[in-house]
C-alpha positions in Angstrom: 0.0 0.0 0.0 2.8 2.4 0.8 4.5 1.9 -2.6 1.2 2.8 -4.3 0.9 6.0 -2.2 4.6 6.8 -3.0 4.0 6.2 -6.7 0.9 8.3 -6.7 2.6 11.2 -4.8 5.6 11.1 -7.2 3.3 11.2 -10.3 1.2 14.0 -8.9 4.2 16.1 -8.1 4.7 16.5 -11.9 1.2 17.5 -12.6 -0.6 20.7 -11.7 -4.2 20.2 -11.0 -5.4 23.7 -10.1 -9.0 24.3 -9.4 -10.8 25.4 -12.6 -12.1 28.9 -12.8 -14.8 30.6 -14.9 -16.4 33.9 -15.7 -19.9 34.7 -14.6 -22.7 34.0 -17.0 -26.2 35.3 -16.3 -28.6 33.8 -18.9 -31.2 36.2 -17.7 -29.2 39.2 -19.1 -28.2 37.5 -22.4 -31.5 36.2 -23.8 -34.4 38.6 -24.7 -37.3 37.5 -22.6 -40.1 39.0 -24.7 -40.3 36.1 -27.1 -39.8 33.3 -24.6 -42.4 31.2 -23.0 -42.7 30.8 -19.2 -41.0 27.5 -19.1 -38.0 28.8 -21.0 -37.8 31.8 -18.6 -37.9 29.5 -15.6 -35.1 27.3 -17.1 -32.9 30.3 -17.8 -33.4 31.6 -14.2 -32.6 28.1 -12.8 -29.5 27.8 -15.0 -28.2 31.2 -13.9 -28.7 30.4 -10.3 -27.1 26.9 -10.6 -24.1 28.3 -12.4 -23.6 30.9 -9.6 -23.6 28.1 -7.1 -21.0 26.2 -9.2 -18.9 29.4 -9.4 -19.1 29.8 -5.7 -18.1 26.2 -5.1 -15.0 26.7 -7.3 -13.9 30.0 -5.9 -12.7 28.7 -2.5 -10.8 32.0 -1.6 -8.2 30.5 0.6 -10.4 27.6 1.9 -10.3 24.0 0.8 -12.7 23.2 -2.0 -15.4 20.8 -0.9 -15.6 18.2 -3.7 -19.1 17.1 -2.6 -20.5 20.6 -3.1 -18.8 20.9 -6.5 -20.2 17.6 -7.7 -23.7 18.5 -6.6 -23.4 21.9 -8.2 -22.1 20.4 -11.5 -24.9 17.8 -11.6 -27.6 20.5 -11.0 -26.2 22.9 -13.5 -25.4 20.3 -16.1 -29.1 19.2 -16.4 -30.2 22.8 -16.9 -27.5 23.8 -19.5 -28.2 20.5 -21.3 -31.9 21.4 -21.5 -31.0 24.9 -22.8 -28.7 23.3 -25.4 -31.4 20.9 -26.5 -34.0 23.7 -26.7 -31.8 25.7 -28.9 -31.0 22.8 -31.1 -34.6 21.7 -31.6 -36.1 25.1 -32.0 -34.0 26.2 -35.0 -37.0 28.0 -36.5 -37.7 30.0 -33.4 -36.2 33.5 -33.4 -34.2 33.8 -30.2 -32.8 37.2 -29.6 -29.7 37.8 -27.6 -29.2 41.1 -25.7 -25.5 40.6 -25.6 -22.8 38.0 -26.3 -23.0 34.6 -24.6 -19.4 33.8 -23.8 -18.1 30.9 -21.7 -14.6 31.3 -20.3 -12.9 28.5 -18.4 -9.5 27.7 -17.1 -8.7 24.1 -16.2 -6.2 21.3 -16.5 -7.2 21.0 -20.1 -5.6 24.4 -20.8 -1.8 24.3 -21.5 0.3 25.7 -18.6 1.1 28.9 -20.5 -2.7 29.5 -21.2 -4.0 28.8 -17.7 -3.6 32.1 -15.9 -6.7 34.3 -15.6 -7.2 34.3 -19.4 -8.5 30.8 -20.0 -10.3 29.8 -23.1 -13.4 31.6 -24.3 -16.1 30.4 -26.7 -19.7 31.2 -27.5 -20.8 27.6 -28.1 -22.9 25.7 -25.6 -21.0 22.5 -26.4 -17.9 24.2 -25.1 -19.7 25.0 -21.8 -20.9 21.4 -21.6 -17.5 19.9 -22.1 -15.8 22.1 -19.5 -18.6 21.4 -16.9 -18.0 17.7 -17.5 -14.3 18.2 -16.9 -14.9 19.9 -13.6 
């Protein structure tokens, strides 16, 4: 057992697994509500709230990150963002107006060491958001 722990510790000493970070996204301020049904509005509000919970779980500010809280936040947010993605995909004929850019920015172990910093990767595609949430 000790040799497995020593091997693990040695391998982990070469890897940098920083806590991922992200920018804030408030779906309520991005989508124009006038043309959306009540269910869509409720979904956007829930996704915004769940993403804030996820952001809070990742921004530990000097305290240890509680993995259980992060997993719960990811599971809750993932279901909402997946539902938004499916709604957009299956309602291609619906005219959904954006009030501003919908940008997802993440830093994580998937970023190269030189790109990690505060910059991270930014994309306007929901699939990008889904992939990074799954990595978290």
